[in-house]
N, C-alpha and C positions, 0 to 999 in steps of 0.2 A: 566676624570673619576679618583677619588681618589684610592689609593691602596686598601682600604678597599672594595670600590665598585667593583673593579676588582677581588678581591678574592671572593666576594660574587657572582659574575657572574659565576666564574669558578665552585664554589661549586653548584650553581644553575643548570648549565649545567650537572654536575656530577650526581645529584640526579634526574635529569629528564631523564637520560639516553642518553645524547647528547654529552658526553665527549669522550667516546670510543664506538666503534661499538659493536653490539650485535652478538654472535656466537651461532648457533643452537647447536653444539656439546657440549656446556657447560651447557645444560639442562635448566630448568626453576625454577623460584622462587617457583611455586606451589609444587615442589618436596620437598623444604625446609620447607613450611608450613605443608605438610603431616608429615615430620619428627618431626615437633615441636608438632603436634597433637599426634602422636604415643608416643612420650616421656611423654607427659602429661598424656595420658591415662594410661600408665604403672605405672607412679607414683601414680596416683589416685587409680588405682586398688590395689597397694601395701598397701596404706593407709587403704582402705576399708577392705582389708583382715586382717590386724592388729586389726582394731576396731571390727571385727566381730568374733573374736576367743573368745570363752567362758572361763570361769574359769577352765573347766577340759580339756583344750586344744583341744576341738572339733573344727573343721574347719567349720566356718559358713560364708563363703564368699557369698557377694551379687553381682549380675550381674552389670556391669558398661557399659556404652555406650560411644563412642567417642564423645568428645566435638565438636559441630559444629563449622566450620570455620566462624569467624565474618565477616560479608560483610559490607564493609565501604561504606556509602551512597555516592552517586555521588556528592552531594553538598558539601561534606566535603573534596573532592578530589581537591587540589589547582592547579594541572596541570595533564596532560596526561603522562603516562609512557609506556615503550615498552611492548608488549604483553607477553614476557617472564618474566616480573616482576610482584610483587604483593604488593598491600596496606596492611600494617599490622599496629597494635598498638604497641607502645614502649614496654609496660609491657609483650607483648607475645614473645619478642625476647631477654629479659634479665632476669637476676636474681637481685632483687634489695636487697642489702646488708645492714642491720640496722648498722649505724654508730656509735651509742651512745657509744657502749662498747669499740671503739677504739679512744675515744676523750679524750683530756686533755684540761685544761684551757689554755687560751692565755698567762696568767701570768707565765705558766710553760715552755713556748717555750723559747729556748736559741739560741744564735747566732751560736752555734757549737754543734755537738753531732753525734751520731751514725745513728739516724733515721730521715728522712725528715718529716716535719709536713706540711700537705696540708690541706688548708681551702677553703672557697669560694671566697677569695680575688682575686684581679686582678693579684697580684704577684703569680708565680707558686707555690712556697713554702714560707712559712712565717718564717721558721727557723728550728730548730732541737731539738730532745729530746733523752734521753738515756733510757726511759721507754719501756723496751722490752715487758712488759706485755700487753701494749696498741697497739702493732704493728698489722696491718692488713696484713696478709700473703696471697699471691695469686700466682698462677702459670701463668695465662694468664693475658694480659693487661686489665685494667679496666678503666671506665670512671667516673670521679668525676664531679658532677653537683652542682653549688651553687643554692640553692632554692630561696635565697633572691637576689642574684646578677646575675643569669643566666649565670655565668661563666662555661666554659666547659674545662676540663683538661684530657689529655691522660696520664695514669700513668702505667709505666711497672715494678715498683719496690715496695717493701714492705714500708708502711708508717703509720703515725700516723695522726689521724684526728684532726684538730685544732680549730673547732668552731662549734656551732649549724648550721643547715641548710645545712649540706653536705650530699649529696646523692651519693651513690656509685653503679654503673651499671656494672654488670658482664654479657657481651653478651654471649648468648647460643653458646657453642663450636660447630663449624661445621655448624652453620646457619647464623651467622653474624660475620664478622671481625670487631675487636674492633675498628681499624682505620677508617674503612668506616663509622661505626656508629658515631665515634667522629667527622667527617667532616659533616654528616647529622646534628647532634645536634649543631655544630658550626653555620651552616646556620640558623637554627631555633631560635638560641639564639638571633641573631641580631633583630629579630621581638620581642622576649621575653623582651628584654631590654627596649623597648618602653613602657612596662606596667608601669614602674617608681615606685618611692618610695621604700619602703621595703617589697614589696608584696611577696607572695609565688608564684613562677614560675612554680613549677613542676605540679600543677594542670592544667595548660595550656599545658605543654609539653606532659604529659601522653595521652591526648586525641588527639594530632596531628597525622594524618596518616603519617606513615614512609614508603617510597618506599624501597622495598627489591628486589635486583637484585639476579641472580644466584651467587654462592659463587666464581666462578672463575672470573666473571665479577666484583664483588666487588674488588678482588685483583687489577685487571687491572685498575679499577678507581682510587684506592688508589696510585698505581704506577705513574699514569698519573698526578694526583694532586701533588704528591711530586716531580715530574719532573718540574712542573710549579712553585712551590713555591719559589725556588731560584730566578727565574726570576721575581716574584712579589716583593721579597725582594730588588732586584736591582732596580726596578722600584720605590719602595717606597723610597729609598735613593735619587734617582734623583729627585722625587716628592717633598721630603722634602726640598732639597736644593732650588729647584724652588719656593716653598711656601715661604721659608724664604727670598729668594731674592725678591719675589713679595711683601712681607711685608716690607722689608726694603728699597725697591727702592724709594717710594715716600718720605720717611723721608731722605734717603740719598740724594735724588735729591733736596730736599728743602735745606739741609745743603750745598750742592754744590753750588747751585744758590746764597745763601747768602755769601758764601766765595768768589765766583767770583765777587759779587757786591762790597764787602768791599776791594778787592784787585785791583779794577779797571779794571776788565776784562769782566764785564757784558755788558757795553756800551762803545763806543768809546769816546776818549777825543777830544774836540774841541778847538782849539787855541782861537777862538773869545769869548769863554766863560770866559776867564781870568784864574787866578790861585787861589788856595786855600790860598796862601801866601797873596795875596792881600785882600782876604776875611778876613783872620785873622787879618791883620792890621787895616782893617775898624772896626772889632769888638772890637779890643783893644783900638783904638782911641775913640770909642764911650763910652767904659767903663771908660776910663780915664776922659772923660767929665763929665760923670755922678758921677764918684767918687770925682771930684774936687768941686762939689757943697756943699758948707758948711764945707769944710775942711781946715785946716791950711796949709800954704806953707810947714812947716816942715813935717807934715803927708804925703803931696803929694811926697816929696823927699824920705822919708823913704820907702814908698810903692813902688816907681819906682825901688829903689835900691834892694829891695827883690823880684822884679818880682811879685809884687801884682796886685791888681785890677786897679792900676793907671798906670801900666807899659804899653808901646806901642810896646814892642818887647819881645819875649820869648827866653829863652836860648835854644841852640840845644838839640834836644831829644837824649839821649844816645842811641848807635846802639843796645846795649844789651837789650833795652826795645822795639825794633821794631821787632814785630813777623814775618814780611814778607816785601817784597818790594812792593812800591806803585808807581804810576806815578809820573813823575817830577812835574806835575801841583797840585800835592796833597801835604798835610803836616800832620805830626803826631802831635796830641795835647792831653792834658789831659782834661777830662770833665770839670774840673774847670776852664780851660782856656777860654772856649767858653760859658758856662752856666751863665745866669744872677742870678740864684738863685738855691741852692741845699739845701733842707731841708726835714723834714718828719712831719707827723702828730702829734697829742698830744701823750704824753707818759702815760697819765692816761685815761683809758677807761671811758668815760662818761657814765651816766645812760641813758638807752634807753627810749625815750619818744615817745609812740605810736602816740601822737598827736603833736609831735615836728614840728617846722617850718622849719628845715633843714635836708636834707639827710646826713647820716653819713656813709662814705664808708671805708671799711676795705679790707683786702687782698682777702677775698672771692668774693668781687665784681669786681676784676681786671681780665678781660679776654682779649684774643687776640685782639678782634675787638673793645675794649673800655671798659667803665664802665658798668657793668650789674646792673640793678635796681631790680633784682629779689632778694627777701629776704633782701631788703634794710632796714637799721635802720634809726631812726631819733633822733635828739637832739633839745632841746629847744634853743631859740634865745640867752639866756645868755651864755650857754656852747658854742654855735657857735662862738660868738664874742670872747671868750677866745681862741679858737682854731685858728681862722682866723688871730689872731694877729701874729701867728707863721707860719701859712700855709695857703696860699690863693690860692687853685686850680682854674684855669680858663680854658676855652675851649682852646684846642690845647696843654696844658701842657703835659709832660712826666710823667707817673706814673710807678713806678718800685717796685716790692714786694721785701722787703729786709729781712723779717723774716719768719722762718718756711719752711714747706716742698716745697712751691711754690716759693721760692726765685728765682729771675731771670726772673719771668714772667713780661713782660713790654709792655705798650701800650700808645696810645695817648688818652687823655681825650676828650670824645665826648659829655659830659654834659654841657650845657651853663648856667644852674642854679648854683648858689653858694652851696657848700657843704663842710662838715667838714671831716677830714681825720684822721685816727689812724697812729700811729708811725710805724706799720708793712709797710707802703707804703712811698716810698721816692718820693718827688715832685721835677722835674727838669724843670726849665723854660729857654727857649732858645731864642736868639735874632731872629728877623724876618729873618735874613740871613742864618738861619740853618733850614733845613726841619726836622720837628719833626719825620716824618715817616722814614726818612733816619736814623735818630739817632736810633730809635726803631729797625730798621733792623740790625744795627751794634751790638746792644746788644743782638739781638736774634741770631746772628750768633754763630756756635758751639764754636768757639774760645773764644769769650767774654762771652757766657753763662757759659762755663766751668770755666773760670777765675773767675767769680762771685761766683760760687758754691764752688770753691776751697778755697775761703777766708772765708767762713762761720765759725763762732766760737761760742762758748757758751755752756751752760749747760742747759738741758731741751730743750729750744727753741734756735736753732742756727740762726745766722744772720750775714749780712755784715753791716758794718758801713758806715755813710755818708762820713768819711774821706777816707775809702777804695774806695767808689764809685767815688768820685771826683777826685782821682788820677788815674783812669783807663785811659789807653792811646788808642786813637782811630784815624783811618784815615779819614781826612777831605778833600773832593773834593770841587770844586767851586760849588755855589749854583745851577746853571742851570744843572749841571751834577748829583747833588744830586736828583733833580726833575726827571731827566731822569732815574736814577737808580730805583727810587721808582715806576715810571710808568712801568718799565720793570718787576720788581718783581711782581706787582699787576697784570700783564698780565700772568705771568708764575706760580707763586705760587698755584693759583686755580686749575690749571692743575694737579699739584701734589696731591692736596686734592682729586681730582676726581679719582685718581689712587688708593687710599686707599681702 
C-alpha cells in the first residue's frame, strides 16, 4: 500500500464513522441540521422584512416558513454512516466567499512580502505581495479549493488570492469544524482529480453528499487523524527509500555483474584454458604475418620498433593506467592492440533513396541487442560502393555510437546483409580469438562507459574520436573464459531486467 493509499484509507475510515467511536452524550448531527435551518430561516425572515417595508416606514412583513431539510437519495449515498450522523450538501454547511475582489495577477506575485498569496497550484503558497487592499481577512480557518486542479488547502491566516479558479469556503461556525471539512474534501479531491484536463471541479464537488457527525465527534476525528499523520509521514519516508532502492536495484545489479565480469570475479579461472598472454602473442603473430604481406623489410623493422601492427610483443602497461587488479592469467591491452580494424562510416550524409539497394545504418538504429531495422534508410549502389571502401560492416562486428546523446551504446552486428554506415557509429573488427560479446560487455561496464562519456568533446554535437577509442585500456582473459563470462552474463542479466 502506497503512503497516499494509506492516507486515503484513514480518511475513508474517518468519514465513514469508523475511526473513532460514537458517544451518545455528544448528541446528534440532526441537532446541527436544525441549527442550520433555524439560522437560515432567521436570515431569510430578516431579508423579507427589509424588502417589505414601504416608503413611509410601514411594516409590511410577510410570513416565512422553515426551509425543508433536503433528503439525500439513497442511490447518492456512497456508504453507510452512523445513526447519529447526517448526510448534507456542501453548500448547506459553508459560506462561499467570492474571491475575485481579493485576487492579484500572477505577474504581481513577489518572492517576498507581507502577505502570502494562495492559488490553486500544488504549492501551498506561490509567493507574496504587499497589497493590503487585496487581503482577505478572516477570524476562523477557511478552506481554499482549486476549481481547475481540485487542490484543497487549509488556511488559518489572512491571504491574497493568486489566480482564477480559487474557491474560498468558510465553514459555518458551530456546525462543522474547518479541519474536519478539510479532510473530507481531501478525500473527495482524489476522485475529482481523475476528471482530468482543465475541467471545473466544483460542479462535481458541490453535489457530493457530505457526512456530518456531531461537533464533538468531529473534533475527536480530527485529533485522531493528526495523531496518525506523523506515522504516515514516517511510513512515506521508508516507502520512498524502498521505492528508490527497488528502482535502482536492477540497474545497480547489472552494473555489479558487469564489474565482476571484467575483474575476473564472475567465473572461476581454469589453468587448462591457457593464458591471455598466450592469446595476445598469437594475435600479434598473426598480425605481423598479415602486415608483412607486400611490405618492405625496412617498413617491417620500423613498425616493430614502434610497437606497431608488425610487433610480436607489447610494452608493459603502466600501473597508473590499470583501474583495478585482474587475475594472473589475464592481461591489460589497448583496443588497438587486438582489433584488426577500427574505423567509422561516411562523414558525408548521403541522400536517402527510398528505392535504394543497400540499408544505411545510423546511430538511431544501434540498439542493445543489435541493429534495428525500424525506420531504416537506404542508399543507392553507387553511394554504397563509396562508403564500403572505407567501412565494410560484417556479421559479428562491433558497432559503437561515438556521436551525440547516445554515445557509448555498443552492440554486435546481427545483420548478415551488407549495409552502409554513418560516421556517428564506429566499426571495430576483432580476430576470431576475441569474443565480440565479451568485448561489448566490457564497454558496457560502468567504468568504461563513463570513461567514454568523459572524453566527449565538441560544440553542438559532442563525440569521442577513433583515436580515443583505440587507446582505451581493457582487461583480456583467455578465449574460453571470455565465452564462459558471456554465458554467465546472458544467464543473469535477463533476471535483472525482470526486476525492473
